[in-house]
N, C-alpha and C positions, 0 to 999 in steps of 0.2 A: 464472575469467574473469568479468569484470563485464558489465553490460548494454552494448547497442550504443551507440557514440558517435552521438548524434542531436541535432539542433538544434531539434527540436520534438517534442511528444507523438505526433503523427501518424507523423513519421518514426520514432520509437522503435518503434511497434507494426509499421510496415511492415518494419523491419529484422529482425524475429524471423521465425521459420518453424515450421512443424508446430504441435504440441500447445502450445508456449510462446506462440505468436502467438495462438491461439485462446483460451488462458486469459488472457493479458494484455489482449486486447480485451475479453473478457467482464467482467473485474474492473474495467477501466477504465470501461465503460458503467455498470455497477452502482454504482460510486462516484460518478460523476457524476450519476446519477439520484437518489442517496441525499440529496444536499445541495448547496448551491451553492459547490463548491470552485473554486478557481483551479488550473489545472495548469500544470507547467513541468518542465524538465529540470534536475536538479541532481544533481551527483557521479555522473554517468552513470545516474541513476535517473529514472524517472517519478515526480514528486513532486507531491502533492496539498495544496494551502495552504488553511487556514482560520484565521485568527487565529494564524498561524505554521504551521510544518510540521506535518503531520497524518499523512499516509499515504504510502507509496512502494510502487512495484513495481519489482522488479529481476529480469531475466531472467539466469540464469548458464548455464553450459554444460549441465547436467543437472538444473536446478531453477529454480523461480521462487519469489521472496520477496514476500509482502504484509507490508509492515512498518508498524508504527504507533509514533509517538512516545509514545504513552501506552498502549502495548501491555500493559503489566503489568496496567492497570485493566480491560482487555478480556476476560481470561482466563475470566471467568465467562460471557461471551458464547460464546466458543469457546475450550475448554480446550487445544486444539492450540497455541495461541500461547505461545511459549516466550521467556522473558525473554532480552534481548540487550544486553550492556553495561551502562553506567551509566544512571542515571536511570530513566526509565520505559519505555524501549524494549522492544518485543516484536515477534517475526516469526512468521508463519505460513509454514512452509517446505513448498512443494508439489513433488511429482513428477508424472510423467504419471498415475500411478495415484491421486493424492489426489483425493477427490471434494470439491467445493464448488459451490454453486448461487449464482446471481446474488443471490437473496434472502438468503443468508447473507453475502455480501459487502456487500450494502447495508445489512444490520442492523449489521455492524460499522462501515461507513463513517459511518452515521447517528450511532451512539454515539460514534465518535471525533470527529465534528464537535461534538457537544453537549459532549464533554470540553473541547475547546479553547474554545468558547465560554463555558463555565462558569468553567474554571480559568486561562484566558489562554495566552498563547504559550509553548508548552513549550520553546522555545529561549532564552527570556529567563530568565537564572539570576540569582537574588537573592542 
């Protein structure tokens, strides 16, 4: 099951419940406090843009993903990030038992923002 069909970031969070709502709301707040991201809904995910796509939050039936377009480069910040698909994508897969703090999320978000500012739009393939 993919994230809820939502028309706005606020509606995305509101459509969740329980630990997933709490986790997604905490991560969203930490991401937005870390850097001047633009947030939107894309592909039924909560997506944070900064010089192209940068971070996503996706709630599924039994887990929440914190995904990074340049996630492979963030594994030294959090080794729980697993490579996903082609290019530099990486995800931190969380269940209710996964421990993560707002400071950890903000550190990842700040570094992801810096990478996009330095390296350019990760969706622009040459």
